[in-house]
C-alpha positions in Angstrom: -38.3 3.8 -10.9 -35.6 6.2 -9.9 -32.0 4.8 -9.6 -29.1 6.5 -8.2 -25.4 5.6 -8.1 -22.9 6.5 -5.4 -19.2 5.9 -5.0 -17.2 5.7 -1.8 -13.5 5.6 -1.0 -11.6 5.0 2.3 -8.1 4.5 3.2 -6.3 3.9 6.6 -2.7 3.3 7.6 -1.8 0.5 9.7 -1.7 1.2 13.4 1.2 0.6 15.8 -1.2 0.4 18.8 -0.6 -3.1 20.3 -3.6 -5.4 20.3 -5.6 -3.3 17.8 -7.6 -5.7 15.6 -7.6 -5.7 11.9 -11.4 -5.6 10.7 -12.5 -5.7 7.1 -16.0 -6.0 6.1 -17.0 -6.5 9.8 -14.8 -9.7 10.0 -11.5 -9.9 12.0 -8.2 -10.8 10.3 -4.7 -11.8 11.5 -2.4 -8.8 11.4 -2.0 -5.2 12.5 -5.1 -3.2 12.7 -5.8 0.0 11.0 -5.7 3.5 12.5 -9.0 5.1 12.8 -11.5 6.6 15.5 -13.8 3.6 14.8 -12.4 0.1 14.2 -10.9 1.5 11.1 -13.0 -0.9 8.7 -12.2 0.6 5.3 -14.6 -1.7 3.5 -17.7 -0.7 5.6 -16.6 3.0 5.5 -16.3 3.0 1.7 -19.7 1.2 1.3 -21.4 3.6 3.7 -20.0 6.6 1.8 -21.2 5.0 -1.5 -24.8 4.6 -0.1 -24.9 8.1 1.5 -23.6 9.6 -1.7 -26.2 7.9 -3.8 -29.0 9.1 -1.5 -27.6 12.6 -1.5 -27.1 12.3 2.4 -23.6 13.5 2.7 -20.8 11.3 3.9 -19.8 9.0 6.7 -17.7 11.8 8.5 -20.7 14.0 8.7 -23.0 11.3 10.1 -20.4 9.9 12.4 -17.8 12.5 13.2 -14.4 11.5 14.6 -14.7 14.1 17.2 -17.5 12.2 18.9 -16.1 10.2 21.8 -19.0 7.9 21.8 -17.8 6.5 18.4 -14.3 5.7 19.5 -13.5 2.1 18.6 -17.1 1.8 17.1 -18.1 -1.3 15.2 -18.2 -0.1 11.5 -20.5 -2.9 10.5 -23.0 -1.4 13.0 -22.4 2.0 11.6 -23.2 0.6 8.0 -26.3 -0.9 9.4 -27.4 2.7 10.7 -26.7 4.1 7.2 -28.9 1.4 5.5 -31.8 2.2 8.1 -31.3 5.9 7.3 -31.8 5.2 3.6 -34.7 2.7 4.2 -37.7 5.0 4.4 -37.0 6.3 0.9 -34.5 4.0 -0.7 -33.5 0.4 -1.2 -30.1 -1.0 -2.1 -30.0 -2.8 -5.4 -26.4 -3.8 -5.1 -23.0 -2.8 -4.0 -19.5 -3.5 -5.6 -16.2 -2.9 -3.9 -12.6 -3.2 -4.5 -10.1 -3.7 -1.6 -6.5 -2.6 -2.4 -4.2 -4.3 0.0 -0.9 -6.3 -0.1 -2.1 -8.1 3.1 -4.3 -9.8 4.4 -5.2 -12.1 1.4 -9.0 -11.9 1.1 -9.6 -14.5 -1.6 -10.1 -17.3 0.9 -12.9 -15.3 2.8 -14.5 -13.6 0.0 -17.7 -15.5 0.2 -18.0 -14.9 4.0 -17.4 -11.2 3.6 -19.9 -10.9 0.7 -22.6 -12.7 2.9 -21.9 -10.7 6.0 -22.0 -7.4 4.2 -25.1 -8.5 2.2 -26.9 -9.5 5.4 -26.6 -6.0 6.8 -27.2 -4.2 3.5 -30.2 -6.3 2.4 -28.7 -6.7 -1.2 -26.1 -8.5 -3.1 -22.5 -7.4 -2.6 -19.5 -8.3 -4.6 -16.0 -8.0 -3.3 -12.8 -7.9 -5.3 -9.2 -7.8 -3.9 -6.4 -6.2 -5.7 -2.8 -5.6 -4.7 -0.6 -2.5 -4.9 2.0 -4.5 -6.8 4.7 -2.7 -4.8 3.8 0.8 -5.9 3.1 3.6 -3.5 2.1 3.4 0.1 -0.4 0.5 -0.4 2.2 -1.4 -2.4 4.7 -1.0 0.6 2.1 -2.4 3.0 1.6 0.9 4.8 -2.2 0.6 4.8 -5.4 -0.6 3.0 -7.9 1.2 0.8 -11.3 0.3 -0.6 -13.3 1.7 -3.3 -17.2 1.0 -3.4 -20.1 1.7 -5.8 -23.7 1.4 -4.7 -26.8 1.4 -6.8 -30.1 2.4 -5.0 -33.6 2.5 -6.1 -36.5 4.7 -4.9 -39.2 2.7 -2.9 
């Protein structure tokens, strides 16, 4: 059995656009949304990059370019589902682990919901952890949100 590991990272600043929703892991949260061509979901973007990297299929920017007007405001959970479908002929996901770095919102109360939502799209267990920037740097000053992800895939 062939196993491959990929890592992903994404970061977006908060948006000043009125009414822009905050979306993380495909779920809406209270608070200012994140800047981005799509919905700015750093969790889905980092996981997509981890999966694409593990499979040697490039990155989310190559697959879903921000110059494509059809992707403006796109649902990143749907984009993640497309990534999983792209891998499916040759690879299956064994698991995904991700860490969200944000001062706000607090994710602990919705961790199980997010893990279940993501696992339902990916078809494998997803673990999600939340960390704070502890006042350090742009993330610690509440200027945005970042996510790190690692994915393990196995050949079908």
